[in-house]
C-alpha positions as CSV (number, residue, x, y, z in Angstrom):
1,M,0.0,0.0,0.0
2,T,1.2,3.5,-0.8
3,Q,1.1,6.4,1.6
4,G,-1.6,8.1,-0.5
5,S,-3.9,5.2,-0.2
6,L,-3.4,4.8,3.6
7,T,-4.3,8.5,3.9
8,E,-7.4,8.1,1.9
9,L,-8.3,5.0,4.0
10,G,-7.8,7.0,7.1
11,R,-10.1,9.7,5.9
12,W,-12.9,7.3,5.1
13,L,-12.6,5.7,8.5
14,L,-12.8,9.0,10.2
15,L,-15.8,10.0,8.1
16,M,-17.5,6.7,9.0
17,G,-16.8,7.3,12.6
18,V,-18.3,10.7,12.5
19,V,-21.3,9.4,10.7
20,L,-21.7,6.6,13.4
21,I,-21.5,9.1,16.2
22,V,-24.1,11.4,14.6
23,L,-26.4,8.5,13.9
24,G,-26.0,7.3,17.5
25,G,-26.8,10.7,18.8
26,V,-29.9,11.0,16.7
27,L,-31.0,7.5,17.8
28,L,-30.5,8.6,21.5
29,L,-32.7,11.7,20.9
30,L,-35.4,9.7,19.1
31,G,-35.5,7.3,22.0
32,R,-36.5,10.2,24.4
33,L,-39.4,11.4,22.2
34,P,-42.8,9.9,23.2
35,H,-45.1,8.0,20.9
36,L,-43.1,7.7,17.8
37,P,-45.0,5.7,15.1
38,I,-41.9,3.9,14.0
39,G,-42.4,0.2,14.7
40,R,-46.2,0.5,14.7
41,L,-46.8,1.5,11.1
42,P,-49.4,-0.2,8.8
43,G,-47.6,-3.2,7.3
44,D,-45.7,-4.1,10.6
45,F,-46.8,-7.6,11.4
46,S,-46.8,-9.0,14.9
47,W,-47.9,-12.5,16.0
48,E,-48.1,-13.8,19.5
49,K,-49.0,-17.2,20.7
50,G,-48.1,-18.4,24.2
51,N,-44.4,-17.7,24.9
52,I,-43.6,-17.0,21.2
53,R,-43.7,-13.5,19.8
54,L,-42.9,-12.8,16.2
55,Y,-42.5,-9.3,14.9
56,F,-41.8,-8.4,11.3
57,P,-41.6,-4.5,10.7
58,L,-42.2,-4.6,6.9
59,G,-43.7,-1.1,6.8
60,T,-41.0,0.4,9.0
61,M,-38.3,-1.3,6.9
62,L,-39.8,0.1,3.7
63,L,-40.0,3.7,5.2
64,V,-36.4,3.6,6.5
65,S,-35.2,2.3,3.1
66,L,-37.0,5.1,1.3
67,V,-35.6,7.8,3.6
68,L,-32.1,6.5,3.4
69,T,-32.2,6.2,-0.3
70,L,-33.4,9.8,-0.7
71,L,-30.7,11.0,1.7
72,L,-27.9,9.1,0.0
73,N,-29.0,10.2,-3.4
74,L,-29.2,13.9,-2.2
75,L,-25.6,13.6,-0.6
76,L,-24.2,12.0,-3.8
77,R,-25.6,14.7,-6.0
78,L,-24.2,17.5,-3.7
79,F,-20.7,16.0,-3.8
80,R,-20.5,15.2,-7.5
């Protein structure tokens, strides 16, 4: 590996670290907000029988996927 590629790798790792810290902070703040509909959207399936509980958040997964896709496309267009 050359010095330039190590420098670039270091920058990417720092950027990913900052992104993870910001995402963690956002999740901590969202956890303090009462009554968020995330996890109870239409399309989120839950099934309970005896001691078994199955939860499949299809609606939430689709919403998160849509929001992340829009954000990443916006960021990529800004830095192009």
